[in-house]
C-alpha positions as CSV (number, residue, x, y, z in Angstrom):
1,M,100.2,95.7,89.3
2,G,103.1,95.0,87.1
3,S,104.2,94.1,83.5
4,V,105.6,91.4,81.4
5,R,109.3,92.1,81.1
6,L,110.2,89.3,78.8
7,E,107.9,88.5,75.9
8,E,108.0,84.7,76.5
9,S,105.1,82.4,75.9
10,D,104.9,81.2,79.5
11,F,104.9,84.8,80.9
12,L,102.2,85.9,78.4
13,A,100.1,82.9,79.2
14,H,100.4,83.7,82.9
15,L,99.3,87.3,82.2
16,S,96.3,86.1,80.2
17,E,95.3,83.8,83.1
18,L,95.6,86.7,85.6
19,E,93.4,88.9,83.3
20,R,90.8,86.1,83.1
21,L,90.8,85.6,86.9
22,A,90.6,89.4,87.6
23,E,87.6,89.8,85.3
24,G,85.7,87.1,87.2
25,T,86.6,88.2,90.7
26,P,84.7,91.1,92.2
27,G,86.9,93.8,93.8
28,V,90.0,92.9,91.8
29,R,91.7,95.2,89.4
30,L,94.7,94.2,87.3
31,H,96.9,97.1,86.2
32,T,99.5,96.2,83.6
33,G,102.4,98.6,82.8
34,Y,104.2,101.4,84.6
35,V,102.7,104.2,86.7
36,S,104.3,107.5,87.8
37,D,106.3,107.7,91.0
38,E,103.5,109.7,92.7
39,A,100.7,107.3,91.7
40,F,102.8,104.3,92.7
41,D,103.4,105.8,96.1
42,R,99.6,106.3,96.5
43,W,99.1,102.6,95.7
44,I,101.6,101.7,98.4
45,V,100.3,104.0,101.1
46,A,96.7,102.9,100.4
47,A,97.6,99.2,100.6
48,D,96.9,97.1,103.7
49,V,99.7,94.7,102.6
50,L,101.9,94.4,99.5
51,V,102.3,90.9,98.0
52,L,105.6,90.3,96.1
53,P,105.5,86.7,94.9
54,Y,108.7,86.8,93.0
55,R,110.0,83.6,91.5
56,H,113.4,84.9,90.3
57,I,114.9,88.2,91.6
58,W,117.8,89.4,93.7
59,S,116.4,92.7,95.2
60,S,113.2,94.7,94.9
61,G,112.7,98.5,94.6
62,V,109.0,97.8,95.6
63,L,110.1,96.3,98.8
64,E,112.3,99.4,99.5
65,R,109.2,101.6,99.0
66,A,107.1,99.5,101.2
67,A,109.7,99.8,104.0
68,L,109.9,103.6,103.5
69,Y,106.1,103.9,104.1
70,D,106.1,101.2,106.7
71,R,103.6,98.9,104.8
72,P,103.4,95.2,105.6
73,V,104.7,92.9,102.8
74,I,104.5,89.2,101.9
75,I,107.6,88.0,100.0
76,T,108.9,84.8,98.7
77,R,112.3,83.4,99.9
78,V,114.2,84.0,96.7
79,G,117.4,85.9,95.9
80,G,118.3,88.4,98.5
81,L,114.7,89.4,99.4
82,E,114.8,87.9,102.9
83,A,118.0,89.7,103.7
84,Q,116.7,92.9,102.2
85,A,113.6,92.8,104.3
86,A,115.5,91.9,107.5
87,G,115.3,95.5,108.8
88,H,111.7,96.0,107.7
89,G,110.1,94.3,110.7
90,R,106.7,93.8,108.9
91,A,107.7,91.2,106.3
92,T,106.2,87.7,106.1
93,V,108.4,85.3,104.2
94,V,106.9,82.3,102.4
95,D,108.4,79.2,100.8
96,S,105.5,77.8,98.8
97,D,102.3,78.6,97.0
98,A,100.4,77.1,100.0
99,D,102.3,79.4,102.4
100,L,101.6,82.3,100.2
101,A,97.8,81.6,100.1
102,D,97.8,81.2,103.9
103,A,99.7,84.5,104.4
104,M,97.3,86.4,102.1
105,R,94.3,84.9,103.9
106,V,95.6,86.1,107.2
107,A,96.4,89.6,105.8
108,A,92.9,89.8,104.3
109,D,91.2,88.8,107.6
110,E,93.2,91.5,109.4
111,A,92.4,94.1,106.9
112,L,88.7,93.3,107.2
113,G,88.9,93.4,110.9
114,T,88.2,89.7,111.4
115,G,91.7,88.9,112.6
116,T,93.6,89.8,115.7
117,A,95.4,92.8,114.3
118,G,94.0,96.1,113.1
119,R,95.2,99.1,111.1
120,D,98.2,101.1,112.4
121,E,96.1,104.2,112.3
122,P,92.3,104.7,112.0
123,W,90.9,105.1,108.5
124,P,88.6,108.1,108.7
125,F,85.8,106.7,106.5
126,E,82.9,104.3,107.2
127,P,82.6,101.5,104.6
128,S,78.9,102.4,104.0
129,S,79.6,106.0,103.1
130,I,82.9,106.0,101.3
131,D,83.6,109.1,99.0
132,R,86.2,108.1,96.5
133,D,87.5,111.7,96.2
134,A,87.8,112.0,99.9
135,V,89.6,108.7,100.1
136,M,92.1,109.7,97.4
137,A,92.7,113.0,99.1
138,E,93.5,111.1,102.3
139,V,95.9,108.8,100.5
140,R,97.6,111.7,98.8
141,A,98.0,113.5,102.1
142,R,99.5,110.4,103.8
143,A,101.9,109.8,100.8
144,A,103.1,113.4,100.8
145,A,103.6,113.4,104.6
146,S,105.5,110.1,104.5
147,R,107.6,111.2,101.5
148,G,108.4,114.5,103.1
149,G,107.8,116.0,99.6
150,I,105.1,117.4,97.5
151,A,101.3,117.2,98.1
152,A,99.1,116.8,95.1
153,T,95.8,118.2,94.0
154,S,92.7,116.1,93.2
155,D,93.8,115.8,89.6
156,G,97.1,114.3,90.6
157,E,99.2,117.5,89.8
158,P,101.6,118.9,92.4
159,A,100.1,121.7,94.5
160,A,101.2,125.2,93.8
161,A,103.6,125.3,96.7
162,G,105.5,122.4,95.3
163,R,105.2,122.9,91.6
164,Q,108.4,125.0,91.3
165,A,110.4,122.2,93.1
166,R,108.8,119.6,90.8
167,D,109.8,121.7,87.8
168,A,113.4,121.7,89.0
169,S,113.6,117.9,88.7
170,V,112.0,117.6,85.2
171,P,115.4,117.2,83.4
172,L,116.2,114.3,85.7
173,R,112.8,112.7,85.3
174,R,113.1,112.9,81.5
175,L,116.0,110.6,81.7
176,G,113.7,107.7,82.6
177,S,114.6,104.6,84.6
178,L,117.3,102.3,83.5
179,T,115.9,99.1,82.1
180,I,117.3,95.9,80.6
181,P,116.4,95.5,76.9
182,A,114.2,92.5,76.0
183,P,116.3,89.6,74.7
184,V,114.7,89.5,71.3
185,S,116.2,89.4,67.8
186,G,115.1,89.0,64.3
187,R,117.8,86.5,63.5
188,P,116.7,82.8,63.9
189,G,117.7,81.3,67.2
190,A,119.2,84.6,68.5
191,S,116.3,85.3,70.9
192,I,116.8,82.0,72.6
193,L,120.5,82.6,73.0
194,K,119.9,86.1,74.3
195,S,117.3,84.8,76.8
196,V,119.8,82.3,78.2
197,V,122.5,85.0,78.5
198,R,120.1,87.2,80.2
199,R,119.2,84.6,82.8
200,L,122.8,83.7,83.5
201,T,123.8,87.4,84.0
202,A,120.7,88.6,85.8
203,W,122.1,88.1,89.3
204,E,125.0,90.5,88.4
205,V,123.2,93.0,86.2
206,D,119.9,93.4,88.0
207,P,121.3,94.8,91.3
208,I,123.3,97.3,89.4
209,V,120.3,98.5,87.5
210,H,118.3,98.7,90.7
211,Q,121.0,100.8,92.4
212,V,121.3,103.2,89.5
213,N,117.5,103.7,89.5
214,R,117.6,104.2,93.3
215,L,120.4,106.8,92.9
216,Q,118.4,108.6,90.2
217,Q,115.3,108.7,92.5
218,A,117.4,110.0,95.4
219,V,118.8,112.8,93.3
220,I,115.3,113.7,92.1
221,E,113.9,113.8,95.7
222,A,116.9,115.8,96.9
223,T,116.4,118.3,94.0
224,E,112.8,118.7,94.9
225,R,113.5,119.2,98.6
226,L,116.1,121.9,97.8
227,G,113.5,123.6,95.6
228,N,111.1,123.7,98.5
229,L,113.5,125.5,100.8
230,P,112.6,129.1,101.6
231,K,114.4,131.7,99.5
232,E,116.3,134.4,101.4
């Protein structure tokens, strides 16, 4: 899951390679683009382990969500990720592609029950008789319980008890997340210059953007929780 932030040839080629590999690998689904907060939380809660193989980054909002839901993560030792994950307790830090492959192999063995570790809590479905709707209902229930927020119905909409609280946060959600504009320009050579400036300033700008988006999300969640309080 993810998207190409910079429309550069190397990044687009990497995405094409991932699409090719996903099409030829049973059980793999590649989702490009953004998803809603609720859907994203369901992906995280449903995951046995999150793999964050960043090459260049300072901090990660995905890592924060993984810690919130107590999901294991595999991260690369870049930027401030290792320090950010210090309090997580369930993070595996890797230094190379070979280490990354080994860590993923161990995680897959554990998820399939062939390793030494099992799930933190029993999954209430037998592999031979999985009902997708029942699985998604379980995922939504766990996400809502962990989030301390609003449960959702089978179609992904908030349940009636939480719809009013959800409506209260609509103006905040309409603001959208803060993003860095792509370094592109119609003037010859300007895109290259913008890309260079973007890379040189990313270590200063990205943490600010991350914190602003975290603040917005915290305000949204606080607004929804206030909306759920009983009226006197």
